[in-house]
Backbone as JSON, one array per atom type, in Angstrom:
{
  "sequence": "MKISVEFPSVAYREGPAKVAALARVIEQIGFDDLAMFDHVVMGYATADRPAPMYPSQMPILEALTTLAFAAAVTERVTLSTEVLVLPQRQAVLVAKQASTIDTLSGGRMRLGVGVGWQEAEYEALGETFATRGARMDETIDLLRACWGDERIERRGERFDANEVAMEPKPPQGGRLPLWIGGFGPAALRRAGQRGDGWMASVGADDALTRAAIGDVHRHAEAAGRDPSVIGLQAMLALPPRGPGGKTFYAEHDRVVRRAEQIRDLGFGWISLNATAMFQAGARSVDALAEQLAALHGRLRAALG",
  "N": [[104.4, 91.82, 88.39], [106.07, 93.67, 90.8], [106.03, 97.33, 92.34], [107.77, 99.4, 93.79], [108.58, 102.74, 95.41], [111.19, 104.49, 96.07], [110.84, 107.12, 98.54], [111.49, 110.1, 98.52], [112.97, 112.2, 100.36], [113.84, 114.57, 100.19], [111.49, 115.94, 99.72], [110.81, 117.02, 102.39], [111.36, 119.66, 102.36], [109.15, 121.17, 101.44], [107.42, 120.94, 103.7], [105.87, 119.0, 106.38], [103.36, 118.37, 105.76], [103.26, 118.02, 102.59], [104.69, 115.71, 102.96], [103.37, 113.88, 103.58], [101.61, 114.08, 101.82], [102.82, 113.3, 99.69], [103.17, 110.45, 100.34], [100.68, 109.49, 100.07], [99.65, 109.76, 97.63], [100.97, 108.61, 96.08], [99.97, 105.36, 96.87], [97.7, 106.28, 96.26], [97.82, 106.46, 93.5], [98.75, 104.14, 92.53], [100.71, 102.65, 93.32], [102.73, 99.61, 95.09], [104.82, 99.34, 96.95], [105.72, 101.39, 99.36], [109.38, 103.07, 99.92], [112.11, 103.68, 101.88], [115.09, 105.24, 102.25], [118.31, 104.98, 103.85], [120.39, 106.43, 105.96], [122.4, 107.77, 108.52], [124.31, 109.82, 109.31], [126.29, 111.74, 107.12], [129.5, 112.0, 105.99], [132.22, 114.0, 105.83], [134.8, 114.91, 103.8], [138.14, 114.23, 104.53], [142.09, 114.43, 105.7], [142.44, 111.69, 106.2], [140.26, 110.11, 104.9], [138.52, 109.83, 101.68], [135.92, 111.65, 99.57], [132.59, 111.3, 100.38], [130.33, 108.78, 98.84], [127.86, 110.39, 98.52], [126.65, 113.58, 98.25], [127.89, 115.49, 101.47], [126.04, 117.29, 102.79], [123.45, 116.47, 102.11], [119.96, 115.48, 102.47], [118.45, 113.63, 104.22], [115.47, 111.96, 105.34], [115.17, 110.36, 108.95], [114.91, 106.85, 108.25], [113.21, 104.92, 109.5], [111.31, 106.18, 111.41], [110.09, 107.99, 108.99], [108.19, 106.06, 107.8], [106.61, 105.32, 109.74], [105.23, 107.68, 109.98], [104.13, 107.78, 107.31], [102.48, 105.15, 107.43], [100.77, 106.38, 108.91], [99.27, 107.49, 106.96], [98.53, 106.27, 104.82], [96.38, 103.11, 103.64], [96.89, 100.8, 101.77], [99.37, 100.31, 100.82], [102.79, 98.49, 101.09], [105.45, 99.16, 103.28], [108.73, 99.92, 103.36], [112.4, 99.26, 103.7], [114.72, 100.33, 101.94], [118.17, 100.47, 101.68], [118.14, 99.66, 105.1], [120.63, 100.24, 107.34], [121.6, 97.66, 108.99], [123.81, 96.8, 110.98], [124.61, 98.91, 112.26], [123.06, 99.64, 114.25], [121.14, 99.06, 116.88], [120.46, 96.08, 117.67], [117.58, 94.6, 119.22], [116.1, 97.09, 119.4], [115.57, 97.91, 116.51], [114.01, 95.25, 116.09], [111.86, 95.84, 117.45], [111.31, 98.56, 116.76], [110.58, 97.67, 113.78], [108.68, 95.47, 114.54], [106.55, 97.27, 115.72], [105.38, 99.52, 113.54], [104.8, 97.2, 112.34], [102.52, 96.32, 113.54], [101.25, 98.98, 113.68], [100.54, 99.59, 110.93], [98.82, 97.58, 110.37], [100.27, 95.28, 109.82], [102.35, 95.77, 107.29], [104.62, 96.07, 106.98], [107.75, 95.39, 105.45], [111.48, 94.68, 105.83], [114.16, 95.57, 104.51], [118.03, 95.47, 104.44], [121.18, 95.92, 104.86], [124.85, 96.09, 105.15], [126.17, 98.22, 104.49], [128.32, 101.5, 103.79], [129.81, 102.83, 104.96], [132.37, 104.02, 107.02], [132.63, 106.01, 108.55], [130.18, 106.64, 109.52], [129.22, 104.68, 110.87], [131.12, 104.76, 112.94], [130.09, 107.19, 113.87], [128.07, 106.6, 115.36], [128.96, 104.49, 117.07], [129.66, 102.28, 116.77], [131.54, 99.24, 114.81], [132.97, 99.1, 112.06], [134.44, 97.04, 110.6], [133.51, 94.79, 111.87], [131.05, 94.25, 111.03], [130.15, 92.46, 109.24], [129.88, 89.89, 110.56], [128.03, 90.8, 112.45], [125.76, 91.33, 110.77], [124.86, 88.84, 110.46], [124.19, 87.4, 113.15], [122.59, 89.69, 114.09], [120.13, 89.29, 112.08], [119.16, 86.73, 112.93], [118.46, 87.42, 115.48], [116.34, 89.17, 115.0], [114.3, 87.72, 113.88], [113.81, 86.04, 115.88], [112.93, 87.7, 117.87], [110.56, 88.4, 116.67], [109.29, 86.35, 116.65], [109.71, 84.65, 118.7], [107.85, 83.44, 121.78], [109.44, 83.39, 124.53], [112.22, 84.6, 124.32], [115.98, 83.9, 123.72], [118.49, 84.33, 123.07], [121.78, 84.83, 122.03], [124.95, 86.99, 121.63], [127.93, 88.34, 119.88], [127.53, 90.84, 120.3], [125.33, 90.9, 121.89], [123.1, 90.05, 123.92], [120.27, 88.38, 124.8], [118.85, 87.32, 127.04], [116.43, 85.34, 127.96], [113.75, 86.92, 127.43], [110.92, 88.63, 126.93], [109.17, 90.08, 124.09], [106.76, 92.09, 123.41], [103.87, 93.32, 121.88], [103.75, 91.08, 119.38], [104.88, 91.6, 116.02], [102.14, 91.64, 113.21], [102.85, 89.77, 111.28], [104.58, 88.25, 112.27], [107.08, 85.76, 113.03], [107.55, 85.47, 110.35], [107.73, 87.98, 109.06], [108.6, 89.75, 106.46], [111.77, 90.02, 105.59], [114.74, 91.55, 103.33], [117.25, 91.53, 101.99], [119.64, 93.72, 101.04], [122.36, 94.5, 98.56], [125.49, 93.6, 96.27], [127.72, 91.69, 97.01], [129.48, 88.91, 97.77], [128.96, 87.98, 100.12], [126.58, 89.32, 100.51], [125.4, 87.74, 98.44], [125.24, 85.39, 99.42], [123.97, 85.76, 102.59], [121.21, 86.45, 101.2], [120.31, 84.25, 100.05], [120.49, 82.29, 101.78], [119.06, 83.47, 104.51], [117.5, 85.28, 103.48], [114.34, 86.86, 102.78], [114.23, 87.66, 100.47], [116.08, 89.25, 98.24], [117.61, 92.62, 97.08], [118.48, 94.25, 94.82], [120.73, 96.55, 93.3], [121.53, 96.88, 90.12], [123.65, 96.99, 87.11], [124.47, 97.97, 84.03], [125.61, 95.01, 82.91], [123.95, 92.92, 82.28], [124.97, 89.92, 82.32], [126.51, 89.87, 84.63], [124.38, 90.13, 86.05], [122.54, 88.03, 86.53], [124.18, 85.84, 87.12], [124.6, 86.4, 89.49], [121.71, 86.17, 90.29], [122.15, 83.46, 89.85], [124.15, 82.96, 92.18], [122.46, 83.38, 94.41], [120.07, 81.42, 94.59], [121.69, 79.49, 94.61], [123.07, 79.35, 96.92], [120.18, 79.22, 98.77], [119.97, 76.58, 97.71], [121.36, 74.84, 98.98], [121.27, 75.52, 101.44], [118.99, 74.36, 102.11], [116.18, 75.53, 101.36], [113.8, 76.61, 99.08], [114.89, 78.22, 96.01], [112.77, 79.15, 94.25], [111.43, 80.66, 96.03], [112.06, 83.0, 97.12], [112.09, 86.58, 96.74], [112.51, 88.77, 94.45], [114.2, 92.24, 93.87], [114.84, 95.15, 91.83], [116.67, 97.85, 91.53], [115.62, 100.54, 89.05], [117.55, 102.38, 88.02], [120.72, 103.7, 89.15], [121.51, 106.3, 92.11], [121.51, 109.45, 89.91], [124.93, 109.48, 88.08], [126.81, 109.12, 86.21], [127.58, 110.1, 82.71], [124.37, 111.01, 81.25], [123.6, 110.02, 83.16], [121.4, 111.8, 84.64], [119.08, 112.63, 83.21], [117.82, 110.07, 83.03], [115.12, 109.24, 84.45], [113.53, 111.49, 83.55], [113.4, 110.46, 81.1], [110.81, 108.72, 79.82], [110.95, 106.48, 77.84], [113.17, 105.6, 78.32], [113.25, 104.87, 81.05], [111.05, 102.86, 80.76], [112.11, 100.63, 78.96], [114.34, 99.58, 80.27], [113.16, 98.84, 82.16], [111.63, 96.49, 81.79], [114.06, 95.17, 80.5], [115.53, 94.47, 82.98], [112.63, 92.98, 83.95], [112.68, 90.53, 82.29], [115.03, 89.56, 83.1], [114.48, 88.39, 85.46], [113.39, 89.3, 87.65], [111.02, 90.27, 89.68], [110.09, 92.42, 91.29], [110.24, 96.25, 90.86], [112.11, 99.17, 91.83], [111.71, 102.44, 91.74], [113.44, 105.13, 91.9], [112.95, 107.98, 93.22], [114.33, 110.62, 94.24], [116.33, 110.55, 92.49], [114.52, 111.51, 89.83], [113.75, 114.08, 91.16], [116.59, 115.01, 91.15], [116.46, 115.04, 88.21], [114.55, 116.89, 87.39], [112.19, 117.32, 88.2], [111.19, 119.16, 90.54], [109.55, 119.57, 92.85], [107.01, 118.53, 94.93], [104.26, 118.66, 93.91], [105.42, 118.15, 91.4], [106.6, 115.47, 91.06], [104.73, 113.33, 92.02], [103.41, 114.03, 89.55], [105.13, 112.83, 87.78], [105.19, 110.41, 88.34], [102.79, 109.24, 88.29], [102.65, 109.56, 85.66], [104.64, 107.63, 84.87], [104.23, 105.23, 86.07], [101.67, 104.45, 84.68], [102.85, 104.07, 82.44], [104.41, 101.66, 82.86], [103.05, 100.05, 84.17], [101.21, 99.54, 81.72], [103.15, 97.94, 80.21], [104.09, 96.04, 81.73], [102.46, 94.83, 83.34]],
  "CA": [[105.27, 92.68, 88.56], [105.32, 94.92, 91.91], [106.66, 98.28, 91.65], [108.24, 100.66, 94.81], [108.91, 103.84, 94.75], [112.51, 105.28, 97.25], [110.35, 107.91, 99.06], [112.48, 111.46, 98.7], [113.46, 113.12, 101.48], [113.7, 116.31, 99.91], [109.97, 116.7, 99.84], [110.56, 117.71, 103.57], [111.61, 121.16, 102.46], [107.95, 121.58, 101.42], [106.53, 120.6, 104.76], [105.12, 117.92, 106.82], [102.05, 117.79, 104.8], [103.26, 117.7, 101.49], [105.57, 114.74, 103.08], [102.22, 113.06, 104.08], [100.51, 114.1, 100.75], [103.02, 112.29, 98.63], [102.88, 109.13, 100.41], [99.07, 109.36, 100.18], [99.72, 109.9, 96.24], [102.07, 107.32, 95.86], [99.12, 104.81, 97.22], [96.0, 106.43, 95.07], [98.58, 106.05, 91.82], [98.57, 102.2, 92.14], [102.38, 101.52, 93.37], [102.57, 98.64, 95.56], [105.23, 99.56, 98.29], [106.73, 103.07, 99.5], [110.48, 102.4, 100.71], [112.87, 104.53, 102.72], [116.55, 105.07, 101.98], [118.81, 104.94, 104.99], [121.9, 107.38, 106.32], [121.71, 108.26, 110.07], [125.12, 110.97, 108.91], [126.92, 111.65, 105.79], [130.54, 112.47, 106.58], [132.94, 115.03, 104.86], [136.37, 114.49, 103.24], [139.09, 114.85, 105.59], [142.85, 113.93, 105.34], [141.82, 110.7, 106.35], [139.12, 109.66, 104.25], [138.13, 110.29, 100.37], [134.25, 112.28, 100.32], [132.01, 110.1, 100.72], [129.29, 108.31, 97.74], [126.7, 111.16, 98.12], [127.08, 114.57, 99.12], [128.12, 115.57, 102.92], [125.11, 117.65, 103.45], [122.33, 115.42, 101.49], [119.15, 115.6, 103.29], [117.82, 112.17, 104.19], [115.13, 111.45, 106.82], [115.31, 108.63, 109.2], [114.1, 105.59, 107.62], [111.92, 104.07, 110.58], [110.02, 107.56, 111.91], [109.19, 108.24, 108.13], [107.77, 104.66, 107.56], [105.83, 105.33, 111.02], [104.44, 108.59, 109.74], [103.69, 107.09, 106.38], [101.81, 104.39, 107.88], [99.14, 106.75, 109.54], [98.54, 108.37, 106.39], [98.38, 105.07, 104.13], [95.9, 102.32, 104.08], [97.45, 99.64, 101.67], [100.77, 100.2, 100.33], [103.26, 98.24, 101.81], [106.23, 99.99, 103.64], [109.82, 99.08, 103.46], [113.28, 100.06, 104.28], [115.39, 100.0, 101.21], [118.25, 99.27, 102.71], [118.48, 99.82, 106.82], [122.09, 99.76, 107.58], [121.16, 97.35, 110.42], [124.94, 96.37, 111.92], [125.3, 100.1, 112.74], [121.8, 99.96, 114.57], [121.05, 98.18, 118.35], [119.54, 95.06, 116.95], [116.77, 94.64, 119.63], [115.58, 98.16, 118.99], [115.41, 97.74, 115.46], [113.09, 94.67, 116.08], [111.11, 96.6, 118.45], [110.6, 99.68, 115.36], [109.64, 96.92, 112.83], [107.28, 95.48, 114.58], [105.67, 98.35, 115.81], [105.04, 99.65, 112.7], [104.05, 96.01, 111.67], [101.53, 96.33, 113.91], [99.92, 99.98, 113.62], [100.24, 99.63, 109.81], [98.47, 96.3, 109.63], [101.2, 94.36, 108.58], [102.37, 96.2, 105.86], [106.18, 96.19, 107.02], [109.08, 94.78, 104.9], [112.29, 95.17, 106.01], [115.51, 95.51, 103.55], [118.91, 95.51, 105.48], [122.41, 95.89, 104.17], [125.83, 96.24, 105.89], [126.62, 99.62, 104.52], [129.52, 101.33, 103.3], [130.46, 104.4, 104.77], [132.82, 104.05, 108.65], [132.61, 107.74, 109.49], [128.75, 106.74, 110.4], [129.26, 103.59, 111.97], [132.05, 105.47, 114.55], [129.49, 108.14, 115.01], [126.88, 105.75, 116.1], [129.7, 104.24, 117.67], [129.82, 100.7, 115.99], [132.81, 98.96, 114.64], [132.78, 98.78, 110.71], [135.26, 95.86, 110.59], [132.95, 93.34, 112.22], [129.71, 94.55, 110.64], [129.28, 91.1, 108.65], [129.41, 89.0, 111.24], [127.17, 91.24, 112.86], [124.43, 91.26, 110.29], [124.23, 87.68, 110.26], [123.33, 87.31, 114.53], [121.21, 90.32, 114.2], [119.01, 88.69, 111.26], [119.11, 85.45, 113.53], [117.67, 87.88, 116.87], [115.33, 89.62, 114.57], [113.46, 86.61, 113.75], [113.26, 85.67, 117.28], [112.09, 88.72, 118.86], [109.04, 88.82, 116.09], [108.35, 85.05, 116.53], [109.21, 83.49, 120.05], [107.4, 83.65, 123.22], [110.39, 83.06, 125.01], [113.74, 85.19, 123.52], [117.02, 82.87, 124.05], [119.72, 84.35, 121.97], [123.43, 85.06, 122.3], [125.71, 86.93, 120.44], [128.72, 88.83, 120.42], [127.29, 92.18, 120.75], [124.19, 91.55, 122.75], [122.84, 89.13, 125.57], [118.76, 88.71, 124.76], [118.56, 86.48, 128.07], [115.26, 84.91, 128.69], [113.48, 87.99, 127.48], [109.57, 88.67, 125.73], [108.95, 90.82, 123.4], [105.31, 91.88, 122.39], [103.28, 92.68, 120.89], [104.04, 90.74, 118.29], [103.8, 91.92, 114.58], [100.97, 90.78, 112.42], [103.09, 88.85, 110.2], [105.04, 87.22, 113.04], [108.42, 85.82, 112.67], [107.61, 85.86, 108.62], [107.57, 89.76, 108.77], [109.63, 90.16, 105.23], [113.54, 90.22, 105.66], [115.13, 91.18, 102.3], [118.79, 91.41, 101.98], [120.39, 94.37, 99.95], [123.97, 94.16, 97.92], [125.91, 92.62, 95.53], [128.88, 91.32, 97.6], [129.26, 87.68, 97.83], [128.23, 87.78, 101.71], [124.86, 89.53, 100.08], [124.37, 86.9, 98.13], [124.8, 84.45, 100.55], [122.93, 85.75, 103.55], [119.74, 86.89, 100.33], [120.18, 82.67, 100.03], [120.56, 81.29, 103.35], [118.38, 83.48, 105.59], [116.49, 86.55, 103.24], [112.52, 86.52, 101.59], [114.14, 88.34, 99.1], [117.22, 90.15, 97.75], [117.18, 93.75, 96.72], [119.69, 94.96, 94.52], [121.22, 97.52, 92.47], [121.84, 96.44, 89.23], [124.55, 97.88, 86.15], [124.46, 97.38, 82.77], [126.31, 93.79, 82.49], [123.43, 91.44, 82.57], [125.65, 88.53, 82.81], [126.87, 89.99, 86.13], [123.39, 90.11, 86.86], [122.02, 86.58, 86.41], [124.9, 85.12, 87.59], [124.28, 86.94, 91.09], [121.07, 85.49, 91.01], [122.12, 81.96, 90.33], [124.43, 82.57, 93.53], [121.53, 83.56, 95.18], [119.65, 80.19, 94.31], [122.74, 78.22, 94.66], [123.18, 79.17, 98.33], [119.29, 78.91, 98.64], [119.42, 75.33, 97.44], [122.27, 74.44, 100.0], [120.49, 75.79, 102.8], [117.6, 73.59, 101.97], [115.33, 76.37, 100.31], [113.53, 76.8, 97.7], [114.82, 79.19, 95.89], [111.85, 79.87, 93.72], [110.2, 81.83, 97.22], [112.7, 83.96, 97.68], [111.54, 87.5, 95.81], [113.99, 89.52, 93.17], [114.07, 93.7, 93.54], [116.05, 95.74, 91.42], [116.7, 99.6, 91.27], [115.55, 101.05, 87.86], [118.68, 103.06, 88.06], [121.41, 104.12, 90.45], [121.4, 107.9, 91.53], [122.43, 109.42, 88.59], [126.26, 109.98, 88.55], [127.5, 108.83, 85.0], [127.2, 110.93, 81.6], [123.26, 110.91, 80.79], [122.49, 109.45, 84.24], [120.6, 112.67, 85.15], [118.11, 112.68, 82.53], [117.09, 109.08, 83.29], [114.14, 109.41, 84.76], [112.73, 112.32, 82.5], [113.1, 110.0, 79.53], [110.15, 107.57, 80.03], [110.8, 105.69, 77.26], [114.23, 104.7, 78.42], [112.79, 103.98, 82.08], [110.32, 101.29, 80.1], [113.03, 99.96, 78.65], [114.83, 99.11, 81.35], [112.18, 98.02, 83.2], [111.41, 95.16, 80.62], [115.27, 94.1, 80.83], [114.78, 93.88, 84.43], [111.71, 91.54, 83.99], [113.49, 89.41, 81.29], [116.68, 89.13, 83.69], [113.64, 86.85, 86.19], [112.85, 90.15, 88.65], [109.48, 89.72, 89.88], [109.92, 93.78, 91.78], [111.53, 96.94, 90.18], [111.9, 100.21, 92.49], [111.77, 103.86, 91.02], [114.14, 106.04, 92.39], [112.19, 109.5, 93.25], [115.21, 111.44, 93.84], [116.79, 111.21, 90.82], [113.35, 112.27, 89.46], [113.94, 115.11, 91.44], [117.51, 115.64, 90.56], [116.3, 114.73, 86.97], [113.64, 118.01, 86.98], [110.51, 117.08, 88.93], [111.83, 119.84, 91.23], [108.28, 119.97, 93.6], [106.03, 117.41, 95.48], [102.88, 117.87, 92.69], [105.66, 117.4, 90.08], [107.21, 114.73, 91.65], [103.35, 113.13, 91.58], [102.86, 114.08, 88.18], [106.01, 111.97, 87.0], [105.05, 108.91, 89.22], [101.76, 108.89, 87.86], [102.59, 109.07, 84.06], [105.33, 106.52, 84.62], [103.45, 104.2, 86.52], [100.69, 104.4, 83.73], [103.47, 103.42, 81.38], [104.84, 100.29, 83.24], [101.55, 99.04, 84.18], [101.2, 98.8, 80.45], [104.36, 97.36, 79.67], [105.05, 95.11, 82.39], [101.25, 94.45, 83.85]],
  "C": [[104.78, 93.8, 89.78], [106.25, 95.72, 91.84], [106.43, 99.12, 93.37], [108.77, 101.7, 94.26], [110.03, 104.21, 96.47], [111.89, 106.15, 97.36], [111.44, 109.2, 98.68], [112.11, 112.31, 99.67], [113.24, 114.07, 100.97], [112.62, 116.54, 100.13], [109.59, 116.88, 101.14], [110.38, 119.31, 103.2], [110.1, 122.0, 102.15], [106.83, 121.38, 102.7], [105.81, 119.64, 105.55], [103.75, 117.17, 105.7], [101.95, 117.89, 103.59], [104.17, 116.38, 101.67], [104.02, 113.77, 103.15], [101.13, 112.71, 102.72], [101.08, 113.11, 99.5], [102.96, 111.05, 98.83], [101.39, 108.85, 100.04], [98.71, 109.02, 98.19], [100.35, 108.81, 95.76], [101.02, 105.88, 95.79], [97.97, 104.75, 96.18], [97.2, 106.02, 93.58], [98.47, 104.12, 91.68], [99.96, 101.71, 92.51], [101.95, 100.68, 94.36], [103.69, 98.76, 97.11], [105.95, 101.4, 98.07], [108.02, 102.87, 100.51], [111.28, 103.89, 101.09], [114.25, 104.33, 102.68], [116.96, 105.4, 103.22], [120.32, 105.17, 105.34], [121.23, 107.62, 107.33], [123.08, 109.9, 109.38], [125.47, 110.83, 107.95], [128.0, 112.42, 106.12], [131.2, 113.28, 105.2], [134.05, 114.15, 104.55], [137.0, 115.12, 104.32], [140.51, 114.33, 104.86], [142.78, 112.48, 105.22], [141.33, 109.63, 105.5], [138.52, 110.63, 102.74], [136.04, 111.46, 100.79], [133.34, 111.19, 99.8], [130.71, 109.96, 98.87], [128.61, 109.93, 97.21], [127.28, 112.43, 98.7], [126.9, 114.87, 100.6], [126.64, 116.06, 102.95], [123.42, 117.33, 102.99], [121.41, 115.1, 102.42], [118.17, 114.45, 103.31], [117.13, 112.02, 105.89], [115.6, 110.37, 107.3], [114.38, 107.49, 108.82], [112.81, 105.28, 108.4], [111.0, 105.18, 111.0], [109.39, 107.63, 110.59], [108.45, 107.36, 107.81], [106.62, 104.97, 108.69], [104.84, 106.31, 110.29], [103.68, 108.61, 108.08], [102.53, 106.26, 106.54], [100.42, 104.83, 108.35], [98.63, 107.27, 108.61], [97.87, 107.43, 104.82], [97.31, 104.05, 104.69], [96.31, 100.65, 103.03], [98.7, 99.36, 101.05], [101.71, 99.94, 101.34], [104.65, 99.52, 101.72], [107.63, 99.23, 103.94], [111.31, 100.03, 103.49], [114.42, 99.22, 102.93], [117.15, 100.66, 100.83], [118.35, 100.24, 104.08], [120.01, 99.57, 106.92], [121.84, 98.94, 108.59], [122.58, 97.23, 111.15], [124.87, 97.66, 112.5], [124.22, 100.79, 114.03], [121.88, 99.02, 115.99], [119.98, 97.46, 117.58], [117.98, 94.74, 117.92], [115.46, 95.56, 119.59], [115.24, 97.84, 117.91], [113.76, 96.8, 115.28], [111.79, 95.07, 116.34], [110.3, 97.83, 117.38], [109.48, 98.86, 114.75], [108.8, 96.31, 113.57], [106.25, 96.4, 115.31], [104.54, 98.92, 114.94], [104.35, 98.93, 111.99], [102.57, 96.08, 112.08], [100.4, 97.76, 113.75], [99.75, 100.37, 111.81], [99.37, 98.48, 109.47], [98.56, 95.21, 109.21], [101.16, 94.8, 107.42], [103.79, 96.16, 106.05], [106.81, 95.13, 105.96], [109.91, 95.2, 105.07], [113.66, 94.94, 105.34], [116.35, 95.96, 104.66], [119.97, 95.32, 104.57], [123.41, 96.02, 105.55], [126.37, 97.46, 105.69], [127.42, 99.75, 103.36], [130.54, 102.47, 103.73], [131.25, 104.03, 106.5], [132.76, 105.22, 108.77], [130.78, 107.22, 110.25], [128.74, 105.55, 111.04], [129.95, 104.18, 113.25], [131.1, 106.66, 114.61], [128.26, 107.53, 115.77], [127.68, 104.42, 117.11], [129.47, 102.5, 117.8], [131.11, 100.43, 114.94], [132.74, 98.38, 113.12], [133.2, 97.59, 110.5], [134.49, 94.67, 110.59], [131.47, 93.39, 111.93], [129.54, 93.16, 109.87], [128.72, 90.47, 109.46], [128.32, 89.65, 112.32], [125.9, 91.03, 112.68], [124.08, 90.05, 110.6], [123.45, 87.05, 111.9], [122.66, 88.09, 114.4], [120.16, 90.0, 113.3], [118.51, 87.65, 112.25], [117.79, 86.3, 114.89], [116.55, 88.39, 116.24], [113.85, 88.87, 114.57], [112.7, 86.13, 115.14], [112.17, 86.44, 118.27], [110.95, 88.48, 117.93], [108.56, 87.3, 116.22], [108.51, 84.01, 117.78], [108.75, 84.5, 121.03], [108.23, 84.21, 124.14], [111.85, 83.61, 124.33], [114.92, 84.48, 124.37], [118.08, 83.03, 123.09], [120.68, 85.31, 122.13], [124.34, 85.57, 121.32], [127.05, 87.8, 120.59], [128.83, 90.47, 120.78], [125.75, 92.47, 121.57], [123.86, 90.2, 123.46], [121.3, 89.11, 125.26], [118.43, 87.46, 125.54], [117.31, 86.1, 128.69], [114.34, 86.68, 129.11], [112.08, 87.51, 126.59], [110.02, 89.92, 124.91], [107.69, 91.07, 122.6], [104.86, 93.39, 122.51], [104.16, 91.89, 119.52], [103.91, 91.6, 116.86], [102.84, 91.24, 113.92], [101.47, 89.83, 111.73], [103.86, 87.63, 111.05], [106.6, 87.1, 112.92], [108.89, 85.6, 111.05], [107.37, 87.24, 108.17], [109.2, 89.72, 107.45], [110.94, 90.74, 105.62], [113.98, 90.41, 104.12], [116.77, 91.96, 102.55], [119.5, 92.19, 101.16], [122.15, 93.77, 99.9], [123.99, 93.63, 97.21], [127.28, 91.99, 95.68], [128.38, 90.18, 97.28], [128.48, 87.22, 99.34], [126.8, 88.26, 101.48], [124.16, 88.31, 100.1], [124.37, 86.18, 98.68], [123.47, 84.32, 101.54], [121.27, 85.75, 102.25], [119.63, 84.9, 100.53], [119.74, 81.96, 101.06], [119.59, 81.89, 104.12], [117.08, 85.02, 105.13], [115.69, 86.06, 103.13], [113.28, 87.08, 100.63], [115.64, 89.02, 98.9], [116.74, 91.43, 97.04], [118.51, 94.31, 96.27], [120.0, 96.38, 93.62], [121.92, 96.75, 91.16], [122.53, 96.9, 88.05], [124.24, 97.23, 85.19], [125.29, 96.19, 82.22], [125.15, 93.09, 83.1], [123.63, 90.14, 82.67], [125.87, 88.52, 84.24], [125.52, 89.52, 86.88], [122.86, 88.42, 87.39], [123.05, 85.6, 87.26], [124.73, 85.34, 89.4], [122.9, 86.4, 91.39], [121.48, 84.0, 91.2], [122.73, 81.98, 91.4], [123.26, 82.22, 94.77], [120.72, 81.66, 95.3], [120.41, 78.97, 94.79], [122.72, 78.04, 96.33], [121.58, 78.96, 99.39], [119.22, 76.76, 98.8], [120.54, 74.74, 98.68], [122.08, 74.5, 101.42], [119.26, 74.83, 103.12], [116.53, 74.17, 102.0], [115.1, 76.05, 99.22], [114.11, 77.69, 97.32], [114.19, 79.82, 94.82], [110.84, 81.05, 95.05], [111.17, 82.8, 97.28], [113.08, 85.46, 96.48], [113.05, 87.92, 95.5], [113.55, 91.04, 93.45], [115.26, 94.11, 92.89], [115.5, 97.23, 91.0], [116.44, 100.02, 89.62], [116.91, 101.4, 87.41], [119.19, 103.42, 89.12], [121.19, 105.4, 90.29], [122.53, 108.04, 90.79], [123.8, 109.93, 88.74], [126.63, 110.43, 86.93], [126.39, 110.23, 83.88], [125.73, 110.48, 81.38], [122.3, 110.78, 81.82], [121.5, 110.66, 84.88], [119.68, 112.75, 84.28], [117.49, 111.14, 82.52], [115.85, 108.84, 83.07], [113.2, 110.57, 84.05], [112.77, 111.78, 81.02], [112.32, 108.71, 80.07], [110.21, 106.33, 79.44], [112.29, 104.32, 77.78], [114.26, 103.82, 80.06], [111.98, 102.66, 81.67], [110.95, 100.54, 79.6], [113.81, 99.21, 79.19], [114.39, 98.18, 82.43], [111.59, 96.55, 82.75], [112.9, 94.1, 80.84], [114.94, 93.57, 81.92], [113.96, 92.72, 84.68], [112.27, 90.26, 83.44], [114.39, 88.79, 82.43], [116.1, 88.06, 85.26], [113.5, 88.32, 87.69], [111.49, 90.41, 89.34], [109.24, 91.63, 91.01], [110.79, 94.76, 91.36], [110.9, 97.89, 91.63], [112.16, 101.65, 91.74], [112.28, 105.05, 92.16], [113.61, 107.89, 92.37], [113.11, 110.8, 93.68], [115.7, 111.81, 93.48], [115.28, 111.53, 90.13], [113.75, 113.49, 90.01], [115.08, 115.83, 90.69], [117.18, 116.07, 88.69], [115.07, 115.65, 86.32], [112.4, 118.28, 87.27], [111.02, 118.1, 90.15], [110.6, 120.13, 92.67], [107.71, 118.22, 93.77], [104.86, 117.23, 94.46], [103.93, 117.72, 91.27], [106.28, 115.91, 90.03], [105.83, 113.52, 91.2], [103.26, 112.75, 90.41], [103.64, 113.09, 87.41], [105.3, 110.68, 87.13], [103.78, 108.34, 88.76], [101.59, 108.5, 86.17], [103.58, 107.66, 83.92], [104.9, 105.17, 85.01], [102.05, 103.89, 85.38], [101.4, 103.45, 82.71], [104.19, 102.2, 81.56], [103.93, 99.39, 83.5], [101.47, 98.44, 82.73], [101.86, 98.0, 79.81], [104.58, 95.55, 80.61], [103.48, 94.2, 83.23], [101.31, 94.52, 85.32]]
}
């Protein structure tokens, strides 16, 4: 079982040195992966739209920039996005950014991508929300070409990569891990057809989760792929919203039990939400480090 930590942007309030220190601590404790959550802006409620899923003024560090910062102060831990809202970003630039992080980290980049849910964010970035699904499929193929092809020749609705080159190639080449986030039918299809893995936020309905994994495997088989090579990762808890949710990460027995349930569903990766740990009472970088170390020990004892 591999364990990822979704890095808490709120760490920035204690200064850049503490951000670097927390990245190093995550590696030193023995976690496998450091992940960044992605949003560029968060909308306010208006007459035309409801309040967003998260507070409008929630602090969110830019994902790829922060991973590059973390790459410079770590040596082993892999670096991932969980997940980058890919269709609202310029595709060739994302390919270059991910390739550069992979190059400077010595081949540690893992790109998790999703289509997102916030129309206001797409509008602010000059992209069309309604066509994000089709653009997602085109962009995944373009990323692979940029990372693996010497001579890139790819055309889509939003790009025209006409006889160009992108160097240096990432150390992992065209197989730089690209994982798909989301629970909808299109996300499950993409994970099976194109993804190296599926990043899931699963609820309490384990039967629904098993069915989703079955859909990923079915799409993989239909595409001529071996389903067993597609990685599966689940967040242990969504950001706390409901009754009792805010105490989840303060109650380590609950976290371990849920991790065991996730393992038994067939997941090879789990992800810990350090922002939820902050909300559950670990209100400083030092407190977060203490909680992460304690949880890591409990989880390794239970899961291996």
